[in-house]
C-alpha positions as CSV (number, residue, x, y, z in Angstrom):
1,M,-29.7,-4.5,-80.3
2,K,-28.9,-1.5,-77.7
3,L,-29.9,2.0,-78.4
4,T,-27.4,4.6,-78.3
5,I,-28.2,7.8,-76.3
6,K,-28.0,9.8,-79.2
7,E,-30.7,7.6,-81.0
8,V,-32.8,7.8,-77.9
9,F,-32.5,11.7,-77.8
10,F,-33.5,12.2,-81.3
11,L,-36.2,9.4,-81.5
12,S,-37.8,11.7,-78.7
13,R,-38.3,14.4,-81.3
14,P,-36.6,17.5,-79.5
15,R,-38.3,19.9,-82.2
16,F,-41.5,18.5,-80.5
17,W,-40.6,18.8,-76.9
18,M,-42.3,22.1,-76.4
19,Y,-45.9,20.5,-77.4
20,V,-46.1,19.1,-74.2
21,L,-43.5,21.0,-71.9
22,G,-44.8,24.2,-73.5
23,T,-48.4,23.3,-72.9
24,F,-47.4,22.2,-69.2
25,L,-46.0,25.6,-68.8
26,V,-48.9,27.6,-70.3
27,G,-50.9,25.6,-67.7
28,V,-48.8,26.8,-64.7
29,I,-49.2,30.5,-65.9
30,S,-52.7,30.4,-66.5
31,S,-53.8,28.9,-63.1
32,G,-53.3,32.5,-61.7
33,N,-51.5,31.0,-58.6
34,L,-47.9,32.2,-59.9
35,F,-46.7,33.4,-56.6
36,L,-49.2,31.7,-54.2
37,Y,-47.5,28.2,-53.8
38,D,-45.2,26.8,-51.3
39,D,-41.7,25.4,-51.9
40,S,-42.9,22.1,-51.9
41,T,-45.3,22.7,-54.8
42,T,-42.3,24.5,-56.6
43,L,-40.2,21.4,-56.6
44,L,-43.3,19.4,-57.9
45,L,-43.3,21.8,-60.8
46,I,-39.8,21.6,-61.4
47,A,-40.0,17.7,-61.4
48,F,-42.9,17.8,-63.8
49,G,-41.2,20.1,-66.0
50,V,-38.4,17.7,-66.3
51,F,-40.7,14.8,-66.9
52,F,-42.5,16.7,-69.7
53,S,-38.9,17.0,-71.5
54,L,-37.1,14.1,-72.6
55,P,-38.7,11.2,-70.4
56,A,-42.6,12.1,-71.8
57,N,-41.5,12.6,-75.2
58,V,-39.7,9.4,-75.4
59,F,-42.7,7.6,-74.0
60,I,-44.9,9.2,-76.5
61,Y,-42.5,9.1,-79.9
62,G,-41.0,5.8,-78.6
63,V,-44.4,3.6,-78.3
64,N,-45.3,5.6,-81.7
65,D,-42.3,4.3,-83.5
66,I,-42.8,0.5,-82.2
67,Y,-46.1,0.5,-83.3
68,D,-45.8,2.6,-86.5
69,Y,-43.0,0.2,-88.0
70,Q,-45.2,-1.1,-90.6
71,T,-46.3,2.2,-91.6
72,D,-43.2,3.9,-91.3
73,I,-41.2,1.6,-93.8
74,Y,-43.8,3.1,-96.5
75,N,-43.4,6.8,-95.2
76,D,-41.2,9.2,-97.1
77,K,-41.9,11.8,-94.5
78,K,-40.7,9.3,-91.9
79,I,-37.7,8.2,-93.9
80,K,-36.5,11.6,-95.0
81,Y,-37.4,14.0,-92.2
82,E,-37.2,11.5,-89.2
83,S,-35.7,8.0,-89.1
84,V,-37.2,4.3,-88.9
85,L,-36.7,2.4,-85.7
86,K,-35.3,-1.0,-86.7
87,L,-37.2,-3.8,-85.3
88,E,-34.3,-5.4,-83.3
89,K,-34.2,-2.3,-81.1
90,H,-37.8,-2.3,-80.3
91,K,-37.2,-4.4,-76.9
92,S,-34.3,-2.0,-75.9
93,L,-36.6,1.0,-76.5
94,W,-39.5,-0.6,-74.3
95,I,-36.6,-1.0,-71.5
96,I,-35.7,2.4,-71.9
97,I,-39.2,4.1,-71.6
98,V,-39.7,2.0,-68.3
99,L,-36.3,3.2,-66.9
100,L,-37.2,6.7,-67.7
101,L,-40.8,6.8,-66.2
102,I,-39.9,4.7,-63.1
103,P,-38.2,7.6,-61.4
104,F,-41.2,9.8,-61.4
105,V,-43.8,7.4,-60.1
106,P,-43.5,8.7,-56.6
107,L,-44.6,12.2,-57.9
108,F,-48.0,10.4,-58.6
109,F,-48.7,10.1,-54.8
110,M,-47.6,13.5,-54.1
111,V,-50.1,15.4,-56.1
112,N,-53.7,16.2,-55.7
113,V,-56.9,14.2,-57.1
114,P,-57.4,16.6,-60.3
115,T,-53.4,16.3,-61.0
116,K,-53.5,12.4,-60.9
117,L,-56.2,12.1,-63.1
118,A,-54.7,14.6,-65.7
119,L,-51.5,12.8,-65.6
120,L,-53.4,9.3,-65.9
121,L,-55.0,10.7,-68.9
122,F,-51.8,11.6,-70.6
123,L,-50.4,8.3,-69.9
124,F,-53.5,6.4,-71.3
125,T,-53.8,8.4,-74.5
126,G,-49.9,8.4,-74.7
127,L,-49.7,4.8,-74.8
128,F,-53.0,3.8,-76.5
129,Y,-52.9,6.4,-79.4
130,S,-50.4,4.0,-81.0
131,A,-50.5,1.0,-78.9
132,R,-53.0,-2.2,-79.3
133,P,-55.5,-3.1,-78.3
134,V,-57.0,0.7,-78.9
135,R,-54.5,1.9,-81.3
136,A,-56.8,5.2,-81.7
137,K,-54.6,6.5,-84.4
138,S,-56.3,4.0,-86.8
139,K,-59.7,4.6,-85.5
140,P,-61.0,7.9,-86.7
141,P,-62.3,10.3,-85.0
142,L,-60.5,8.9,-82.0
143,D,-57.0,9.5,-83.9
144,V,-57.6,13.1,-83.6
145,L,-59.2,12.9,-80.2
146,F,-56.3,11.2,-78.6
147,S,-53.6,13.1,-80.1
148,A,-55.3,16.3,-79.0
149,I,-55.5,15.0,-75.3
150,I,-51.8,13.9,-75.5
151,Y,-50.9,17.6,-76.0
152,V,-53.4,19.4,-74.0
153,S,-53.3,17.2,-70.6
154,P,-50.1,18.4,-69.5
155,A,-51.5,22.0,-69.3
156,L,-54.1,20.4,-67.1
157,V,-51.2,18.8,-65.1
158,G,-49.3,22.3,-64.6
159,F,-52.7,24.0,-63.7
160,F,-53.9,21.6,-61.1
161,I,-50.5,20.9,-59.5
162,T,-50.6,24.8,-58.4
163,G,-53.6,24.1,-56.3
164,N,-56.2,25.9,-58.5
165,T,-58.9,23.5,-59.7
166,N,-61.2,26.2,-61.0
167,I,-60.3,25.5,-64.5
168,Q,-61.9,27.4,-67.5
169,W,-63.1,24.3,-69.5
170,L,-64.1,26.6,-72.4
171,A,-60.4,27.3,-73.1
172,V,-59.5,23.5,-72.5
173,L,-62.1,23.1,-75.6
174,G,-60.1,25.8,-77.4
175,G,-56.8,24.0,-77.0
176,L,-58.3,20.8,-77.9
177,I,-60.1,22.1,-81.3
178,W,-56.5,23.7,-82.1
179,A,-54.8,20.3,-81.7
180,F,-57.6,18.7,-83.8
181,G,-56.4,20.9,-86.6
182,M,-52.5,20.1,-85.9
183,Q,-53.1,16.6,-85.9
184,T,-55.1,16.3,-88.9
185,Y,-52.7,18.6,-90.8
186,S,-49.5,16.5,-89.9
187,A,-51.5,13.5,-91.1
188,I,-52.2,14.7,-94.4
189,P,-48.5,13.8,-95.7
190,D,-48.8,10.6,-94.5
191,I,-52.2,9.5,-96.3
192,E,-50.3,7.3,-98.9
193,A,-48.1,5.3,-96.2
194,D,-51.0,4.9,-93.9
195,R,-53.4,3.7,-96.9
196,K,-50.1,1.1,-97.8
197,A,-50.3,0.0,-94.3
198,G,-54.0,-0.4,-93.9
199,V,-54.0,2.4,-91.4
200,N,-57.2,4.5,-91.3
201,T,-57.1,8.2,-90.3
202,L,-59.4,11.2,-90.3
203,A,-57.1,12.6,-93.0
204,I,-57.7,9.6,-95.2
205,M,-61.5,9.6,-94.6
206,L,-61.9,13.3,-95.4
207,G,-59.5,13.3,-98.2
208,E,-56.8,16.1,-98.6
209,K,-58.8,18.9,-99.5
210,K,-61.4,18.4,-97.0
211,A,-59.0,17.7,-94.4
212,L,-57.5,21.2,-95.0
213,W,-60.8,22.7,-94.8
214,F,-61.1,20.9,-91.4
215,C,-58.1,22.1,-90.2
216,L,-58.9,25.6,-91.3
217,I,-62.3,25.7,-89.6
218,A,-60.6,24.1,-86.3
219,Y,-58.1,26.9,-86.3
220,F,-60.7,29.6,-86.7
221,I,-62.9,28.1,-83.8
222,S,-60.0,27.9,-81.3
223,A,-58.7,31.2,-82.4
224,S,-62.4,32.5,-81.4
225,I,-62.4,30.9,-78.0
226,G,-58.6,32.2,-77.6
227,F,-59.8,35.9,-78.3
228,Y,-62.6,35.6,-75.5
229,Y,-59.5,34.7,-72.9
230,V,-56.4,36.6,-74.1
231,G,-57.9,39.0,-76.7
232,F,-56.4,40.1,-80.0
233,I,-53.3,38.1,-79.8
234,A,-55.3,34.7,-80.3
235,I,-56.5,36.3,-83.7
236,V,-53.1,37.0,-84.8
237,F,-52.2,33.3,-84.0
238,G,-55.4,32.4,-85.9
239,I,-54.3,34.4,-89.0
240,V,-50.7,32.7,-89.0
241,Y,-52.3,29.1,-89.0
242,I,-54.9,30.0,-91.2
243,S,-52.7,31.2,-93.7
244,I,-50.6,28.1,-93.9
245,V,-53.5,26.2,-94.4
246,L,-55.0,28.3,-97.3
247,L,-51.5,28.2,-98.8
248,S,-51.8,24.3,-98.8
249,I,-55.1,24.3,-100.1
250,N,-54.0,26.3,-103.2
251,N,-50.9,24.5,-103.3
252,I,-50.9,20.8,-102.1
253,S,-47.8,19.9,-103.5
254,K,-46.0,22.0,-101.1
255,L,-47.9,21.0,-97.9
256,F,-44.9,18.9,-96.6
257,K,-42.7,21.9,-97.0
258,Y,-45.1,24.1,-94.9
259,Y,-45.4,21.1,-92.5
260,T,-41.7,21.4,-91.7
261,Y,-42.5,25.0,-90.6
262,F,-44.8,24.2,-88.1
263,P,-42.3,23.2,-85.0
264,L,-40.8,26.7,-85.2
265,I,-44.2,28.3,-85.4
266,N,-45.8,26.6,-82.6
267,V,-42.8,27.2,-80.4
268,L,-42.8,31.0,-81.3
269,T,-46.7,31.2,-80.5
270,G,-46.5,29.2,-77.5
271,A,-43.4,31.4,-76.1
272,I,-45.4,34.6,-77.0
273,L,-48.6,33.3,-75.2
274,F,-46.8,32.2,-72.4
275,F,-44.7,35.4,-71.8
276,Y,-48.0,37.5,-72.7
277,M,-49.8,35.6,-69.7
278,F,-46.9,36.0,-67.3
279,F,-46.6,39.6,-67.9
280,N,-50.4,40.0,-67.3
281,E,-50.0,37.8,-64.1
282,I,-47.1,40.2,-62.7
283,M,-48.6,43.6,-63.7
């Protein structure tokens, strides 16, 4: 059974596009090479910007929908908030994923080695977070680690494309720790469905309360690292995320409602961070 263009668009989770496209842009701006690269590099940045929109997100979430089918059919969040991809459409989705990725293959041979490695890291974790034989999402703490790499590696791609390879790895660690919190928080509403499907996660291992405290600690550490690089704005972001976690701890019954706010909050904080760094770069 074929997939419609509308179905492909929505299974790419448009509200989550900025999780990879946004980090890619932050990586570009944080390189400090904003006005130092040539026209060919500009074209590469545009091409990878396109890649990290629809194609990369169909890849990430399409593979996830295929391998999570047995979990999704038990998941109220998936049924009410998104949609369950029917089994008869899985083959068509594989074909679409391949067709969307093929045009970008030549780009791999046009970038420097660090960019190649970062891109391979993105593709490997994006595939094997959900796919067998690794299926990291069911092997904690690999579930948290793979998910974090998926969302941070695009920043490495953006940074390295500009020609700057002198990356601040402490900043990368801060981004990973932030993503640890984000992934764990998003897995808490899935606990019941994951248990029914026999999928183990860090959220299941810790339980709801301990998982939320893990998120709180992760946001605190990442905000502290962020303060070292971007100053007070990182503390403001930390307060926002920690406040949501504290609200969730005090009222777990509303956790899913708070979860639905995260795409907007993440886009707003990401945009503020991007323009903050942009204006610092040009001033």
